[in-house]
C-alpha positions in Angstrom: -22.8 79.8 112.5 -22.4 76.5 110.7 -26.1 75.9 110.4 -26.7 79.5 109.2 -24.2 79.1 106.4 -25.6 75.7 105.5 -29.2 77.1 105.3 -28.3 80.2 103.3 -26.0 78.3 101.0 -28.7 75.7 100.3 -31.1 78.5 99.2 -28.4 80.1 97.0 -27.7 76.7 95.3 -31.4 76.3 94.6 -31.6 79.7 92.9 -28.3 79.8 91.1 -27.8 76.2 89.8 -29.6 73.5 88.0 -28.1 70.1 88.6 -29.0 66.7 87.0 -29.3 65.4 90.6 -30.6 66.4 94.0 -27.8 68.2 95.9 -28.2 68.4 99.6 -25.9 70.2 102.0 -25.4 67.7 104.8 -23.0 69.6 107.1 -20.9 72.6 107.3 -17.8 72.5 109.5 -15.9 75.7 110.2 -12.3 75.3 111.4 -11.1 76.8 114.6 -9.4 79.9 113.1 -12.6 80.6 111.1 -10.8 80.7 107.8 -12.3 77.6 106.1 -15.8 76.2 105.9 -15.9 72.6 104.7 -19.3 72.0 103.2 -20.3 68.3 103.0 -22.8 67.5 100.2 -24.9 64.5 99.3 -25.8 63.9 95.7 -28.7 61.8 94.7 -29.1 61.2 91.0 -32.5 61.8 89.4 -32.1 58.5 87.6 -32.1 56.1 90.6 -31.2 53.2 88.3 -27.9 54.8 87.4 -24.9 52.4 87.9 -22.3 53.1 90.5 -19.6 54.2 88.1 -21.9 56.8 86.5 -23.0 58.0 90.0 -19.4 58.6 90.9 -18.8 60.5 87.6 -21.9 62.6 88.3 -20.7 63.4 91.9 -17.3 64.5 90.6 -18.9 66.6 87.9 -21.1 68.4 90.4 -18.4 68.7 93.0 -16.1 70.3 90.3 -18.8 72.8 89.3 -19.4 73.8 92.9 -15.7 74.3 93.6 -15.2 76.2 90.4 -18.0 78.6 91.5 -17.1 78.9 95.2 -15.9 82.5 94.8 -19.2 83.5 93.3 -21.1 81.6 96.0 -18.9 83.2 98.7 -19.7 86.7 97.4 -23.4 86.0 97.3 -23.3 84.5 100.8 -21.3 87.5 102.1 -24.0 89.9 100.9 -26.8 87.8 102.4 -25.2 87.2 105.8 -23.1 90.4 106.1 -20.6 88.5 108.4 -17.0 89.4 108.6 -14.8 87.5 108.5 -16.7 84.9 106.5 -14.7 81.6 106.0 -13.8 80.5 102.5 -15.9 77.6 101.2 -14.7 74.2 100.1 -17.1 71.5 99.0 -16.7 67.8 99.7 -18.7 64.7 99.1 -20.2 63.4 102.4 -18.9 59.9 103.3 
């Protein structure tokens, strides 16, 4: 289930968003009660010479945008997968 959500969500992000960086979904972890899916993302700036402070700002900006749009993403994912219950999505930066 986790890999299915990761794969479909990756395709949705490619179609629905245009980021100033490469955003990769590294891992999806669904908790034991199937209510929450933590989506770990990796962000690689298009400008590889960007300093660390600006990279962190970019990561936070993209993370904020994803979390602000998680309901929209959830609805699209629900239509694509037709799974019930589908866990709520929370995005996190991969460590």
